[in-house]
C-alpha positions in Angstrom: 0.0 0.0 0.0 2.8 2.4 0.9 4.5 1.7 -2.4 1.3 2.4 -4.3 0.8 5.8 -2.6 4.5 6.6 -3.1 4.3 5.7 -6.8 1.2 7.9 -7.2 2.9 10.8 -5.4 6.0 10.5 -7.6 3.8 10.5 -10.7 2.4 13.9 -9.9 4.0 17.0 -11.5 6.4 18.9 -9.2 4.1 22.0 -9.1 1.2 19.8 -7.9 3.4 18.2 -5.3 4.5 21.6 -4.1 1.0 23.0 -3.9 -0.3 19.9 -2.1 2.4 20.2 0.6 1.9 24.0 1.1 -1.9 23.7 1.2 -1.6 20.8 3.7 0.6 22.9 5.9 -1.8 25.9 5.7 -4.7 23.7 6.6 -2.9 22.1 9.5 -1.7 25.4 11.0 -5.0 27.2 10.4 -7.0 24.5 12.2 -4.5 24.4 15.0 -4.7 28.2 15.5 -8.5 28.3 15.3 -8.9 25.5 17.9 -6.3 27.2 20.1 -8.3 30.4 19.9 -11.6 28.6 20.7 -10.2 26.9 23.8 -8.4 30.0 24.9 -11.8 31.5 25.7 -12.5 28.4 27.9 -9.2 28.5 29.7 -9.4 32.2 30.3 -12.7 31.8 32.1 -11.3 28.9 34.0 -8.1 30.7 35.0 -9.9 33.9 36.0 -12.6 31.9 37.8 -9.9 30.1 39.8 -8.3 33.4 40.8 -11.6 34.9 41.9 -12.8 31.7 43.8 -15.4 30.8 41.1 -16.0 27.6 39.2 -16.0 28.9 35.6 -17.6 27.0 32.7 -18.8 23.6 33.9 -22.2 22.9 32.3 -21.6 22.2 28.6 -19.9 18.9 28.1 -17.5 17.2 30.5 -15.8 19.9 32.7 -17.4 22.5 30.4 -15.0 21.7 27.5 -17.7 22.1 24.9 -18.5 25.7 26.0 -16.5 27.3 23.1 -18.5 25.3 20.6 -21.8 26.4 22.2 -20.6 30.0 22.0 -19.8 29.6 18.3 -23.2 28.1 17.5 -25.0 30.8 19.4 -23.1 33.6 17.6 -23.6 31.9 14.2 -27.4 31.8 14.5 -27.8 35.3 15.9 -28.9 38.0 13.4 -26.2 40.4 12.0 -27.8 43.8 12.2 -26.3 46.3 9.7 -27.0 50.0 10.6 -29.2 51.8 8.0 -26.9 54.7 7.3 -23.6 52.7 7.5 -21.2 51.9 4.7 -22.3 48.3 4.3 -19.3 47.1 2.3 -16.8 48.4 4.8 -19.0 47.4 7.7 -18.8 43.8 6.5 -15.1 43.8 5.5 -13.7 45.4 8.6 -13.8 42.3 10.8 -12.0 40.3 8.1 -9.3 43.0 8.0 -8.5 42.4 11.7 -8.7 38.6 11.5 -6.8 37.8 8.2 -3.5 39.4 9.2 -3.5 37.5 12.5 -3.8 34.2 10.6 -1.6 35.0 7.6 1.4 35.9 9.9 1.7 32.2 10.8 3.0 31.5 7.3 6.5 32.4 8.3 6.5 31.2 11.9 8.7 28.0 12.2 7.2 25.3 14.5 10.5 23.5 14.6 13.6 23.1 12.6 11.8 21.7 9.6 8.1 22.7 9.6 7.4 26.2 8.3 4.9 27.1 5.6 7.1 29.8 3.9 10.7 29.9 4.9 11.4 33.4 3.5 14.5 35.5 4.3 12.4 38.7 5.1 10.2 36.9 7.6 10.6 39.6 10.3 9.5 42.3 7.8 6.5 40.2 6.8 5.4 39.9 10.4 5.8 43.6 11.0 3.8 44.4 7.9 0.9 42.1 8.7 0.7 43.0 12.4 0.4 46.6 11.4 -2.5 46.0 9.1 -4.9 45.2 11.9 -5.3 48.9 12.8 -7.1 49.4 9.4 -9.9 47.0 10.4 -10.4 48.8 13.7 -10.5 52.3 12.0 -12.9 51.1 9.3 -15.2 49.4 11.8 -15.6 52.5 13.8 -16.0 54.8 10.8 -18.3 52.5 8.7 -21.0 52.2 11.4 -21.7 55.9 11.2 -21.8 56.1 15.0 -19.9 58.7 17.1 -19.4 56.2 19.9 -17.9 53.6 17.6 -15.8 56.2 15.8 -14.4 57.6 19.2 -13.5 54.0 20.2 -11.8 53.4 16.9 -9.7 56.5 17.2 -8.6 55.7 20.7 -7.8 52.1 19.7 -5.9 53.2 16.6 -3.8 55.8 18.5 -2.9 53.1 21.1 -2.0 50.5 18.5 0.2 52.9 16.5 2.0 54.1 19.7 2.9 50.6 20.8 3.6 49.3 17.3 6.5 51.7 17.1 7.9 50.5 20.3 7.6 46.9 19.2 9.3 47.7 15.9 12.3 49.2 17.7 12.4 46.2 20.0 12.6 43.9 16.9 15.5 46.0 15.6 17.4 44.8 18.7 16.4 41.2 17.9 17.7 41.7 14.3 21.0 43.0 15.6 21.4 40.0 17.9 20.2 37.4 15.4 21.9 38.8 12.4 19.0 37.8 10.1 15.5 38.6 9.1 14.6 34.9 8.8 12.8 33.7 11.9 14.4 30.2 11.7 17.8 31.8 11.7 16.8 33.9 14.7 15.9 30.7 16.6 19.1 29.0 15.5 21.1 31.9 16.8 19.7 31.1 20.3 20.6 27.4 20.2 22.7 26.0 22.9 20.5 26.3 26.0 18.9 28.9 28.2 22.1 31.0 28.5 22.1 31.7 24.8 18.5 32.9 24.6 18.0 36.6 23.7 15.9 37.0 26.9 19.1 37.7 28.9 21.0 40.3 26.9 17.8 41.9 25.5 15.7 41.8 28.7 14.5 45.5 28.5 13.5 44.9 24.9 11.7 41.7 25.9 9.6 43.5 28.5 8.8 46.3 26.1 7.8 43.9 23.3 5.7 41.8 25.6 3.8 44.7 27.3 3.4 46.4 23.9 1.9 43.2 22.5 -0.6 43.2 25.3 -1.5 46.8 24.5 -1.7 46.2 20.8 -4.2 43.5 21.3 -6.4 45.8 23.4 -6.2 43.4 26.3 -6.6 44.4 29.9 -5.2 46.6 31.5 -4.9 48.4 28.1 -8.5 47.8 27.0 -9.6 51.4 26.9 -11.0 50.9 23.4 -13.6 48.6 24.9 -14.2 50.6 28.1 -17.9 49.7 28.6 -18.3 52.4 31.3 -16.9 55.1 29.1 -17.7 54.6 25.4 -20.2 51.7 25.2 -17.9 48.9 24.0 -15.8 50.9 21.6 -15.4 50.5 17.9 -17.5 47.3 17.6 -20.5 48.6 19.5 -22.8 48.3 16.4 -21.7 44.7 15.5 -23.7 41.6 16.4 -23.7 37.9 15.6 -20.9 36.4 13.6 -19.4 39.8 12.7 -19.0 40.6 16.4 -17.5 37.1 16.9 -14.9 37.8 14.2 -13.5 40.7 16.2 -13.0 38.6 19.3 -11.6 35.8 17.2 -9.1 38.2 15.8 -8.2 39.4 19.4 -7.5 35.9 20.6 -5.7 35.0 17.4 -3.5 38.0 17.9 -2.8 36.9 21.5 -1.6 33.5 20.3 0.5 35.2 17.6 2.1 37.7 20.0 2.8 34.8 22.4 4.4 32.8 19.6 6.5 35.7 18.4 7.7 36.5 21.9 8.8 32.9 22.3 10.7 32.9 19.0 12.4 36.3 19.4 13.5 36.0 23.0 13.0 32.5 24.4 14.6 30.4 21.6 11.4 29.3 19.9 11.3 25.5 19.8 14.7 25.2 21.4 15.0 23.4 24.7 16.5 25.2 27.7 18.6 22.0 28.4 20.5 22.1 25.1 24.2 22.1 25.5 24.2 20.2 28.8 26.6 17.4 28.0 25.4 14.6 30.3 21.8 15.1 29.2 22.4 14.7 25.5 22.4 10.9 25.8 18.6 11.1 26.4 18.0 12.8 23.1 17.3 9.6 21.1 14.7 8.2 23.5 11.2 8.6 22.1 8.7 10.9 23.9 11.2 12.2 26.4 14.0 13.0 24.0 12.4 16.3 23.0 12.9 17.5 26.6 16.6 17.8 25.9 16.7 18.1 22.2 13.9 20.7 21.5 11.0 20.6 19.2 7.4 21.9 18.8 6.3 20.9 22.4 8.7 23.5 23.8 7.3 26.2 21.5 3.8 25.1 22.6 4.7 25.3 26.3 6.2 28.8 25.8 3.1 30.0 24.0 0.9 28.5 26.7 2.9 30.4 29.4 2.4 33.7 27.7 -1.3 33.0 27.1 -1.6 32.3 30.8 0.1 35.7 31.5 -2.5 37.4 29.3 -5.3 35.9 31.5 -3.4 36.6 34.7 -3.0 40.3 33.9 -6.7 40.6 33.1 -7.6 39.2 36.5 -5.0 41.3 38.4 -4.6 44.9 37.0 -7.2 47.6 36.8 -7.7 49.5 33.6 -5.3 52.4 33.0 -6.3 55.8 32.1 -5.9 56.7 28.5 -3.3 59.4 29.1 -1.3 56.9 31.2 -1.3 54.4 28.3 -0.2 56.9 25.7 2.5 58.3 28.0 3.9 54.8 28.6 4.0 54.1 24.9 5.5 57.4 23.7 7.6 58.6 26.6 8.8 55.4 28.2 8.9 52.5 25.9 10.3 54.2 22.7 13.2 55.9 24.6 14.0 52.6 26.4 14.2 50.7 23.1 16.4 53.4 21.4 18.8 53.5 24.4 19.1 49.7 24.5 19.8 49.5 20.8 22.7 51.8 21.5 23.7 49.5 24.3 23.6 46.6 21.9 26.0 48.4 19.6 28.5 48.7 22.5 28.0 45.0 23.4 28.7 44.0 19.8 31.8 46.2 19.7 33.0 44.6 22.9 32.0 41.1 21.7 29.6 40.4 24.6 26.6 38.1 24.7 25.3 37.1 21.2 28.2 38.9 19.6 30.9 36.9 21.5 31.8 34.9 18.4 31.9 38.0 16.1 35.1 38.1 14.1 34.8 41.5 12.5 
């Protein structure tokens, strides 16, 4: 049977083989991300419920595990109300403009040392470009509804996203300097050798800036002023309902997963194991199921993403919402100067051959 399948595969034209492999990877990654997003809503309610001495979802399915599917079905059968004087085309397309970039960015994210949809050399620029597109969906959603409340929420959210996007961009300049490449796989490879080689240590200020900016860019608490119900009636998506409303929150959680994955890749070695480079542990690398603990692989990337997702939930349950002027001051007057100063510090570290630049020969 295997020989028959192999023979049929070899008989296909190279272009068909290539398209089949790429489409299979896209389908696999898309389903994994969507399922992660769905169950993130469940685990968020469970985590916050545990912190607040509540039970959380426990009625739909065993342990409440089917609650995300119940929510999806409810939103799918609800009516989508389009305001009479709105721009109907932009009203419908805006949720897609926030969701599609969050999914498309996974095309260049390596899951391990061999699985990536598109291993392009300018992966870092591709990620920066796509993560910046989400602001257009927010602005169009607020403007197309022809509602002053929604438009005010869109402007607040857009200004916040732009402010923290600049800080994130400068933080990634530091990652580029340390990794010496725009390819995400090369950036992960530059951190191989164990925890001591991860960029988290020499780029700690940039890590903190990037992570907090990622929380702000996704409009998550304590930076959720765009959805401040007590102030502007739910923000830019106040006029949305049904599946259109669900797409905005699907995009929010998809961006949370994306930011978690990018943070793990840029600063925590991606799929790399923290135990790499420890001599007496390398003998366990060939043992199935436990070998990845010492040799690295996708499970390590998954654990790092899960940790940062937990941090998202933890922050929402812990910190109160900041005032808008505090949020803008933090982005423009604190984070951007910190990143610029640390980029200069990196230049000095490279000149002195310290940290990631210890093997530099020039």
